[in-house]
C-alpha positions as CSV (number, residue, x, y, z in Angstrom):
1,M,0.0,0.0,0.0
2,S,1.0,3.6,-0.5
3,A,1.9,6.0,2.2
4,T,-1.6,7.3,2.2
5,G,-3.0,3.9,3.0
6,Q,-4.6,3.5,-0.4
7,A,-3.7,0.7,-2.7
8,A,-1.6,2.0,-5.6
9,R,-3.2,1.7,-9.1
10,A,-1.4,1.6,-12.4
11,S,-2.5,4.6,-14.5
12,L,-2.8,5.3,-18.2
13,T,-0.9,8.1,-19.9
14,P,-2.5,10.6,-22.2
15,Q,-0.4,9.2,-25.1
16,A,-0.6,5.8,-26.8
17,A,0.6,2.9,-24.8
18,Q,1.7,-0.6,-25.7
19,V,-0.1,-3.4,-24.1
20,T,0.9,-7.1,-24.2
21,M,-1.8,-9.6,-23.5
22,V,-0.7,-12.5,-21.3
23,E,-3.4,-14.6,-22.9
24,P,-5.6,-13.9,-26.0
25,L,-8.7,-11.8,-25.5
26,L,-11.7,-14.1,-25.0
27,G,-13.1,-15.1,-28.3
28,I,-10.3,-13.4,-30.3
29,A,-7.5,-15.7,-31.3
30,G,-4.2,-14.4,-32.0
31,P,-2.7,-11.0,-31.3
32,A,-0.9,-10.4,-28.1
33,A,0.4,-6.9,-28.9
34,F,-2.1,-4.0,-28.7
35,T,-1.8,-0.2,-28.8
36,L,-4.0,1.7,-26.4
37,T,-4.8,5.1,-27.8
38,P,-7.0,7.7,-26.0
39,V,-9.8,9.1,-28.1
40,E,-9.4,12.9,-28.3
41,G,-12.2,14.7,-26.6
42,A,-13.6,11.7,-24.8
43,M,-12.1,11.3,-21.4
44,G,-11.6,7.6,-20.4
45,L,-12.4,6.3,-23.9
46,H,-9.6,4.5,-25.8
47,V,-9.1,2.5,-29.0
48,F,-7.5,-0.9,-28.2
49,A,-6.1,-2.1,-31.4
50,S,-3.7,-4.6,-33.0
51,E,-3.1,-5.2,-36.7
52,A,-6.2,-7.4,-36.9
53,V,-8.5,-6.2,-34.0
54,R,-9.9,-2.8,-33.1
55,L,-12.0,-2.4,-30.0
56,F,-13.2,0.5,-27.9
57,V,-12.5,0.3,-24.2
58,I,-13.3,2.7,-21.3
59,E,-11.7,3.3,-18.0
60,P,-14.9,2.5,-16.0
61,E,-14.3,5.0,-13.2
62,A,-14.9,7.7,-15.8
63,Y,-18.4,6.4,-16.5
64,L,-19.6,4.1,-13.8
65,D,-19.5,5.1,-10.1
66,D,-20.2,1.7,-8.6
67,Y,-17.9,-0.6,-10.5
68,A,-15.2,-2.0,-8.3
69,P,-14.0,-5.5,-9.3
70,R,-12.1,-7.5,-6.7
71,W,-8.8,-9.0,-7.9
72,S,-7.1,-12.1,-6.5
73,D,-3.4,-12.1,-5.7
74,E,-3.0,-14.6,-8.7
75,Q,-4.7,-12.2,-11.1
76,R,-2.6,-9.3,-9.9
77,R,0.6,-11.3,-10.3
78,A,-0.4,-12.4,-13.8
79,V,-0.1,-8.8,-15.0
80,G,3.0,-8.0,-12.9
81,I,1.4,-6.2,-9.9
82,D,2.2,-6.6,-6.2
83,D,-0.5,-8.1,-4.0
84,D,-1.5,-4.8,-2.4
85,D,-1.6,-2.8,-5.7
86,E,-4.5,-2.5,-8.1
87,P,-4.4,-2.8,-11.9
88,T,-5.6,-0.2,-14.3
89,V,-9.1,-1.6,-15.4
90,L,-10.4,-1.4,-18.9
91,V,-13.8,-2.7,-20.1
92,I,-14.8,-3.4,-23.7
93,V,-17.6,-1.2,-25.0
94,T,-19.8,-2.4,-27.8
95,P,-21.9,0.1,-29.9
96,H,-25.6,-0.8,-30.4
97,E,-28.4,1.1,-32.1
98,S,-30.0,1.5,-28.6
99,G,-26.7,2.9,-27.2
100,P,-23.3,1.5,-26.1
101,T,-22.9,-1.2,-23.6
102,A,-20.0,-2.2,-21.4
103,N,-18.8,-5.7,-20.6
104,L,-18.3,-5.5,-16.8
105,L,-18.1,-9.3,-16.4
106,A,-14.8,-9.6,-18.3
107,P,-12.6,-6.6,-17.7
108,I,-9.0,-6.2,-18.9
109,A,-6.5,-5.7,-16.0
110,V,-3.4,-3.8,-17.1
111,G,-0.2,-3.7,-15.0
112,P,2.3,-0.9,-14.9
113,S,4.6,-2.6,-17.4
114,G,1.8,-3.0,-20.0
115,L,1.2,-6.7,-19.3
116,A,-2.6,-7.3,-19.4
117,Q,-5.1,-10.1,-19.2
118,Q,-8.9,-10.3,-19.5
119,F,-10.5,-12.0,-16.6
120,V,-14.1,-13.3,-16.2
121,L,-15.3,-12.2,-12.8
122,G,-18.2,-14.7,-12.6
123,D,-18.5,-14.6,-8.8
124,Q,-18.9,-10.9,-8.5
125,G,-22.4,-10.3,-9.9
126,F,-21.3,-8.3,-13.0
127,R,-23.1,-8.4,-16.4
128,V,-21.9,-8.6,-20.0
129,R,-24.0,-5.9,-21.5
130,V,-24.4,-2.9,-19.1
131,P,-26.0,0.1,-20.9
132,L,-23.9,3.3,-20.6
133,E,-26.9,5.5,-21.3
134,G,-27.4,7.7,-18.3
135,A,-24.0,6.7,-16.9
136,Q,-21.8,9.4,-15.5
137,R,-20.2,11.3,-18.4
138,P,-16.9,13.2,-18.2
139,V,-17.2,16.9,-18.6
């Protein structure tokens, strides 16, 4: 823990960052190397892309007040984080005609070195398609 008593959390930079998946994204075979690029003018929204895959992801704290996944020590270690620290969390956003949804069940945990893994948090009550309509919007 940090000197303030809060668990340290890896943070994203405003520039593009390289992310290496420890295991492939669920349902997407192949690429391990991704570039995470912030979308200009949309705080907390990023493009998560490889040569073959392009997804939108959000930092959930920018849009969802009550999303706080719990990470096991094993999950933290998989992305290179000490047991008391917290990963940067990204959730995949899918556009729909009725509005975008976020997959809170299977977030991507990113460690400070850029190692990342998608985890299914089946025992925490999260859903796959959570509407972002009406969610907190960055100003």
